[in-house]
TORKOL-4160 file (C-alpha; in steps of 0.2 Angstrom, whole numbers, padded with zeros to 4 digits, m for minus):
266
<pt num="1" X="0000" Y="0000" Z="m0001"/>
<pt num="2" X="0013" Y="0013" Z="0005"/>
<pt num="3" X="0022" Y="0012" Z="m0012"/>
<pt num="4" X="0007" Y="0015" Z="m0022"/>
<pt num="5" X="0002" Y="0030" Z="m0011"/>
<pt num="6" X="0019" Y="0037" Z="m0013"/>
<pt num="7" X="0018" Y="0036" Z="m0032"/>
<pt num="8" X="0001" Y="0044" Z="m0034"/>
<pt num="9" X="0003" Y="0058" Z="m0022"/>
<pt num="10" X="0000" Y="0052" Z="m0005"/>
<pt num="11" X="0001" Y="0051" Z="0000"/>
<pt num="12" X="m0002" Y="0055" Z="m0004"/>
<pt num="13" X="0001" Y="0060" Z="0002"/>
<pt num="14" X="0007" Y="0052" Z="m0006"/>
<pt num="15" X="0000" Y="0057" Z="m0019"/>
<pt num="16" X="0004" Y="0044" Z="0003"/>
<pt num="17" X="0007" Y="0050" Z="0000"/>
<pt num="18" X="0001" Y="0072" Z="0001"/>
<pt num="19" X="m0012" Y="0085" Z="0002"/>
<pt num="20" X="m0012" Y="0102" Z="m0004"/>
<pt num="21" X="m0015" Y="0121" Z="m0002"/>
<pt num="22" X="m0011" Y="0134" Z="m0015"/>
<pt num="23" X="m0005" Y="0152" Z="m0011"/>
<pt num="24" X="0009" Y="0164" Z="m0014"/>
<pt num="25" X="0012" Y="0169" Z="0004"/>
<pt num="26" X="0028" Y="0162" Z="0014"/>
<pt num="27" X="0017" Y="0154" Z="0028"/>
<pt num="28" X="0018" Y="0135" Z="0032"/>
<pt num="29" X="0003" Y="0124" Z="0032"/>
<pt num="30" X="0000" Y="0109" Z="0043"/>
<pt num="31" X="m0014" Y="0097" Z="0037"/>
<pt num="32" X="m0019" Y="0081" Z="0044"/>
<pt num="33" X="m0027" Y="0067" Z="0034"/>
<pt num="34" X="m0036" Y="0050" Z="0038"/>
<pt num="35" X="m0035" Y="0037" Z="0024"/>
<pt num="36" X="m0048" Y="0024" Z="0021"/>
<pt num="37" X="m0051" Y="0009" Z="0009"/>
<pt num="38" X="m0067" Y="m0001" Z="0008"/>
<pt num="39" X="m0074" Y="0010" Z="0021"/>
<pt num="40" X="m0061" Y="0006" Z="0034"/>
<pt num="41" X="m0048" Y="0018" Z="0041"/>
<pt num="42" X="m0030" Y="0011" Z="0037"/>
<pt num="43" X="m0018" Y="0025" Z="0039"/>
<pt num="44" X="m0015" Y="0043" Z="0046"/>
<pt num="45" X="m0005" Y="0055" Z="0036"/>
<pt num="46" X="0001" Y="0073" Z="0040"/>
<pt num="47" X="0008" Y="0086" Z="0028"/>
<pt num="48" X="0018" Y="0101" Z="0031"/>
<pt num="49" X="0023" Y="0112" Z="0017"/>
<pt num="50" X="0027" Y="0129" Z="0011"/>
<pt num="51" X="0024" Y="0137" Z="m0006"/>
<pt num="52" X="0031" Y="0153" Z="m0012"/>
<pt num="53" X="0032" Y="0161" Z="m0030"/>
<pt num="54" X="0050" Y="0154" Z="m0031"/>
<pt num="55" X="0050" Y="0138" Z="m0023"/>
<pt num="56" X="0043" Y="0125" Z="m0011"/>
<pt num="57" X="0047" Y="0114" Z="0005"/>
<pt num="58" X="0036" Y="0099" Z="0009"/>
<pt num="59" X="0037" Y="0086" Z="0023"/>
<pt num="60" X="0025" Y="0072" Z="0025"/>
<pt num="61" X="0023" Y="0058" Z="0038"/>
<pt num="62" X="0012" Y="0042" Z="0036"/>
<pt num="63" X="0008" Y="0028" Z="0047"/>
<pt num="64" X="m0003" Y="0014" Z="0049"/>
<pt num="65" X="m0020" Y="0019" Z="0058"/>
<pt num="66" X="m0037" Y="0011" Z="0062"/>
<pt num="67" X="m0039" Y="m0007" Z="0060"/>
<pt num="68" X="m0023" Y="m0008" Z="0049"/>
<pt num="69" X="m0011" Y="m0003" Z="0064"/>
<pt num="70" X="m0017" Y="m0019" Z="0073"/>
<pt num="71" X="m0010" Y="m0030" Z="0059"/>
<pt num="72" X="0004" Y="m0020" Z="0050"/>
<pt num="73" X="0018" Y="m0008" Z="0055"/>
<pt num="74" X="0021" Y="0006" Z="0043"/>
<pt num="75" X="0029" Y="0023" Z="0048"/>
<pt num="76" X="0037" Y="0033" Z="0034"/>
<pt num="77" X="0043" Y="0051" Z="0033"/>
<pt num="78" X="0047" Y="0060" Z="0017"/>
<pt num="79" X="0052" Y="0077" Z="0011"/>
<pt num="80" X="0057" Y="0088" Z="m0004"/>
<pt num="81" X="0062" Y="0105" Z="m0008"/>
<pt num="82" X="0065" Y="0114" Z="m0024"/>
<pt num="83" X="0062" Y="0129" Z="m0036"/>
<pt num="84" X="0049" Y="0135" Z="m0047"/>
<pt num="85" X="0057" Y="0141" Z="m0064"/>
<pt num="86" X="0046" Y="0146" Z="m0079"/>
<pt num="87" X="0031" Y="0136" Z="m0073"/>
<pt num="88" X="0041" Y="0120" Z="m0070"/>
<pt num="89" X="0047" Y="0113" Z="m0053"/>
<pt num="90" X="0065" Y="0110" Z="m0051"/>
<pt num="91" X="0068" Y="0098" Z="m0037"/>
<pt num="92" X="0084" Y="0100" Z="m0027"/>
<pt num="93" X="0082" Y="0085" Z="m0015"/>
<pt num="94" X="0070" Y="0072" Z="m0011"/>
<pt num="95" X="0071" Y="0059" Z="0004"/>
<pt num="96" X="0060" Y="0045" Z="0011"/>
<pt num="97" X="0064" Y="0034" Z="0025"/>
<pt num="98" X="0055" Y="0023" Z="0039"/>
<pt num="99" X="0048" Y="0006" Z="0042"/>
<pt num="100" X="0036" Y="m0002" Z="0028"/>
<pt num="101" X="0035" Y="m0019" Z="0020"/>
<pt num="102" X="0043" Y="m0027" Z="0034"/>
<pt num="103" X="0058" Y="m0018" Z="0036"/>
<pt num="104" X="0067" Y="m0001" Z="0037"/>
<pt num="105" X="0069" Y="0008" Z="0021"/>
<pt num="106" X="0077" Y="0023" Z="0014"/>
<pt num="107" X="0078" Y="0033" Z="m0002"/>
<pt num="108" X="0088" Y="0049" Z="m0006"/>
<pt num="109" X="0087" Y="0058" Z="m0023"/>
<pt num="110" X="0097" Y="0073" Z="m0028"/>
<pt num="111" X="0095" Y="0083" Z="m0043"/>
<pt num="112" X="0108" Y="0090" Z="m0055"/>
<pt num="113" X="0104" Y="0099" Z="m0072"/>
<pt num="114" X="0085" Y="0092" Z="m0070"/>
<pt num="115" X="0091" Y="0074" Z="m0069"/>
<pt num="116" X="0088" Y="0064" Z="m0053"/>
<pt num="117" X="0102" Y="0053" Z="m0046"/>
<pt num="118" X="0098" Y="0040" Z="m0032"/>
<pt num="119" X="0111" Y="0042" Z="m0019"/>
<pt num="120" X="0104" Y="0032" Z="m0006"/>
<pt num="121" X="0093" Y="0015" Z="m0009"/>
<pt num="122" X="0092" Y="0003" Z="0007"/>
<pt num="123" X="0088" Y="m0011" Z="0005"/>
<pt num="124" X="0092" Y="m0014" Z="m0014"/>
<pt num="125" X="0078" Y="m0022" Z="m0024"/>
<pt num="126" X="0086" Y="m0033" Z="m0037"/>
<pt num="127" X="0069" Y="m0041" Z="m0041"/>
<pt num="128" X="0064" Y="m0025" Z="m0049"/>
<pt num="129" X="0068" Y="m0018" Z="m0066"/>
<pt num="130" X="0080" Y="m0003" Z="m0067"/>
<pt num="131" X="0073" Y="0013" Z="m0074"/>
<pt num="132" X="0082" Y="0017" Z="m0090"/>
<pt num="133" X="0094" Y="0032" Z="m0088"/>
<pt num="134" X="0087" Y="0039" Z="m0103"/>
<pt num="135" X="0070" Y="0040" Z="m0096"/>
<pt num="136" X="0076" Y="0051" Z="m0080"/>
<pt num="137" X="0080" Y="0068" Z="m0087"/>
<pt num="138" X="0066" Y="0080" Z="m0082"/>
<pt num="139" X="0058" Y="0068" Z="m0070"/>
<pt num="140" X="0053" Y="0074" Z="m0053"/>
<pt num="141" X="0048" Y="0066" Z="m0037"/>
<pt num="142" X="0030" Y="0063" Z="m0030"/>
<pt num="143" X="0030" Y="0078" Z="m0018"/>
<pt num="144" X="0038" Y="0090" Z="m0031"/>
<pt num="145" X="0024" Y="0084" Z="m0043"/>
<pt num="146" X="0010" Y="0089" Z="m0030"/>
<pt num="147" X="0019" Y="0106" Z="m0027"/>
<pt num="148" X="0019" Y="0110" Z="m0046"/>
<pt num="149" X="0000" Y="0105" Z="m0047"/>
<pt num="150" X="m0004" Y="0117" Z="m0032"/>
<pt num="151" X="0007" Y="0131" Z="m0039"/>
<pt num="152" X="m0001" Y="0129" Z="m0056"/>
<pt num="153" X="m0019" Y="0130" Z="m0049"/>
<pt num="154" X="m0014" Y="0146" Z="m0039"/>
<pt num="155" X="m0007" Y="0155" Z="m0053"/>
<pt num="156" X="m0017" Y="0150" Z="m0068"/>
<pt num="157" X="m0034" Y="0144" Z="m0060"/>
<pt num="158" X="m0032" Y="0127" Z="m0068"/>
<pt num="159" X="m0024" Y="0111" Z="m0064"/>
<pt num="160" X="m0020" Y="0105" Z="m0082"/>
<pt num="161" X="m0003" Y="0098" Z="m0084"/>
<pt num="162" X="0008" Y="0083" Z="m0084"/>
<pt num="163" X="0024" Y="0076" Z="m0076"/>
<pt num="164" X="0035" Y="0061" Z="m0076"/>
<pt num="165" X="0037" Y="0055" Z="m0057"/>
<pt num="166" X="0052" Y="0046" Z="m0052"/>
<pt num="167" X="0052" Y="0039" Z="m0034"/>
<pt num="168" X="0069" Y="0031" Z="m0034"/>
<pt num="169" X="0062" Y="0014" Z="m0040"/>
<pt num="170" X="0047" Y="0017" Z="m0051"/>
<pt num="171" X="0044" Y="0029" Z="m0066"/>
<pt num="172" X="0025" Y="0035" Z="m0068"/>
<pt num="173" X="0017" Y="0047" Z="m0080"/>
<pt num="174" X="0005" Y="0058" Z="m0071"/>
<pt num="175" X="m0008" Y="0069" Z="m0080"/>
<pt num="176" X="m0020" Y="0081" Z="m0072"/>
<pt num="177" X="m0035" Y="0092" Z="m0079"/>
<pt num="178" X="m0048" Y="0103" Z="m0072"/>
<pt num="179" X="m0054" Y="0111" Z="m0060"/>
<pt num="180" X="m0073" Y="0107" Z="m0061"/>
<pt num="181" X="m0085" Y="0115" Z="m0049"/>
<pt num="182" X="m0093" Y="0101" Z="m0040"/>
<pt num="183" X="m0100" Y="0096" Z="m0022"/>
<pt num="184" X="m0088" Y="0087" Z="m0011"/>
<pt num="185" X="m0093" Y="0068" Z="m0008"/>
<pt num="186" X="m0099" Y="0064" Z="0010"/>
<pt num="187" X="m0098" Y="0045" Z="0010"/>
<pt num="188" X="m0082" Y="0044" Z="0020"/>
<pt num="189" X="m0087" Y="0056" Z="0035"/>
<pt num="190" X="m0080" Y="0072" Z="0027"/>
<pt num="191" X="m0078" Y="0086" Z="0039"/>
<pt num="192" X="m0077" Y="0099" Z="0024"/>
<pt num="193" X="m0093" Y="0098" Z="0014"/>
<pt num="194" X="m0103" Y="0109" Z="0001"/>
<pt num="195" X="m0096" Y="0117" Z="m0015"/>
<pt num="196" X="m0078" Y="0114" Z="m0020"/>
<pt num="197" X="m0067" Y="0112" Z="m0035"/>
<pt num="198" X="m0062" Y="0095" Z="m0043"/>
<pt num="199" X="m0045" Y="0091" Z="m0051"/>
<pt num="200" X="m0044" Y="0075" Z="m0060"/>
<pt num="201" X="m0028" Y="0065" Z="m0063"/>
<pt num="202" X="m0022" Y="0049" Z="m0071"/>
<pt num="203" X="m0006" Y="0039" Z="m0065"/>
<pt num="204" X="0002" Y="0026" Z="m0076"/>
<pt num="205" X="0018" Y="0017" Z="m0071"/>
<pt num="206" X="0030" Y="0016" Z="m0086"/>
<pt num="207" X="0045" Y="0008" Z="m0079"/>
<pt num="208" X="0053" Y="0000" Z="m0063"/>
<pt num="209" X="0041" Y="m0015" Z="m0063"/>
<pt num="210" X="0045" Y="m0030" Z="m0052"/>
<pt num="211" X="0051" Y="m0044" Z="m0062"/>
<pt num="212" X="0039" Y="m0058" Z="m0066"/>
<pt num="213" X="0025" Y="m0050" Z="m0056"/>
<pt num="214" X="0009" Y="m0058" Z="m0058"/>
<pt num="215" X="0001" Y="m0041" Z="m0056"/>
<pt num="216" X="0010" Y="m0034" Z="m0071"/>
<pt num="217" X="m0005" Y="m0030" Z="m0082"/>
<pt num="218" X="m0013" Y="m0021" Z="m0067"/>
<pt num="219" X="0002" Y="m0011" Z="m0063"/>
<pt num="220" X="0005" Y="m0005" Z="m0081"/>
<pt num="221" X="m0014" Y="0000" Z="m0083"/>
<pt num="222" X="m0018" Y="0019" Z="m0080"/>
<pt num="223" X="m0026" Y="0022" Z="m0063"/>
<pt num="224" X="m0037" Y="0037" Z="m0061"/>
<pt num="225" X="m0040" Y="0048" Z="m0046"/>
<pt num="226" X="m0046" Y="0065" Z="m0040"/>
<pt num="227" X="m0043" Y="0079" Z="m0028"/>
<pt num="228" X="m0057" Y="0090" Z="m0021"/>
<pt num="229" X="m0052" Y="0108" Z="m0016"/>
<pt num="230" X="m0061" Y="0120" Z="m0005"/>
<pt num="231" X="m0057" Y="0138" Z="0000"/>
<pt num="232" X="m0054" Y="0138" Z="0019"/>
<pt num="233" X="m0055" Y="0156" Z="0026"/>
<pt num="234" X="m0039" Y="0163" Z="0033"/>
<pt num="235" X="m0029" Y="0148" Z="0024"/>
<pt num="236" X="m0034" Y="0147" Z="0006"/>
<pt num="237" X="m0037" Y="0133" Z="m0007"/>
<pt num="238" X="m0034" Y="0117" Z="0002"/>
<pt num="239" X="m0036" Y="0098" Z="m0004"/>
<pt num="240" X="m0050" Y="0092" Z="0007"/>
<pt num="241" X="m0052" Y="0075" Z="m0001"/>
<pt num="242" X="m0041" Y="0065" Z="m0012"/>
<pt num="243" X="m0045" Y="0047" Z="m0021"/>
<pt num="244" X="m0037" Y="0036" Z="m0032"/>
<pt num="245" X="m0038" Y="0018" Z="m0038"/>
<pt num="246" X="m0026" Y="0005" Z="m0032"/>
<pt num="247" X="m0023" Y="m0011" Z="m0043"/>
<pt num="248" X="m0024" Y="m0023" Z="m0029"/>
<pt num="249" X="m0033" Y="m0013" Z="m0015"/>
<pt num="250" X="m0047" Y="m0003" Z="m0025"/>
<pt num="251" X="m0051" Y="0014" Z="m0021"/>
<pt num="252" X="m0041" Y="0023" Z="m0008"/>
<pt num="253" X="m0048" Y="0039" Z="0000"/>
<pt num="254" X="m0039" Y="0052" Z="0010"/>
<pt num="255" X="m0050" Y="0065" Z="0020"/>
<pt num="256" X="m0044" Y="0081" Z="0029"/>
<pt num="257" X="m0048" Y="0079" Z="0047"/>
<pt num="258" X="m0048" Y="0097" Z="0053"/>
<pt num="259" X="m0044" Y="0115" Z="0048"/>
<pt num="260" X="m0026" Y="0116" Z="0043"/>
<pt num="261" X="m0014" Y="0126" Z="0053"/>
<pt num="262" X="m0005" Y="0142" Z="0046"/>
<pt num="263" X="0011" Y="0149" Z="0053"/>
<pt num="264" X="0021" Y="0164" Z="0047"/>
<pt num="265" X="0038" Y="0169" Z="0051"/>
<pt num="266" X="0039" Y="0184" Z="0062"/>
């Protein structure tokens, strides 16, 4: 579960993967999310991030929650920082580490001339295909992709765009479009309800597959998702609900649990 959340923005959050806020100020946002699948609470995620006109910094923390915490240990922190240049995100560094899939894991990516280089990968995954070096130029990490989406929404009023996302193991093509005025769904106990904006996205893994996987066709398929934004007074546009399809687990939904915090430097 953790791997797919990381690839698709969550997780979110990240996309576990992450959530979002779009604005041009230099305040830092803190936003807590609960993650559900098949109606069950399975994880908790916190996002702390700062977006400016010139750059971004994001930290996320995801851990097993609800029923899942009784059977599975998962506790992962990720961070990314970079610059915005001519409407594009130029990452400087991405890191992710913690406990998942039965052991401690760590990935660090540095960027030079718009190209990612994995400087730390523990443990190695020899059963996974290597992403071709020719596919890596201009690929960005999951959190930087979300920062780019939020910056685009803030400055242009739309979320149309695409990015190649490399998390250190897999390469995924992400495409987003919208927003569409809509009513925020309420079937997962959403705290924030009513009118909002919906941005739709599609993620499709293109490289870095597990060799001989019985789920190869599902992993290669395109998987849709969506993020619902609402204007929170005093904070700005915030992603209050994020959902995407997982090839094994079905629909995964992340829901904002309470009003985000906004702190400014003094």
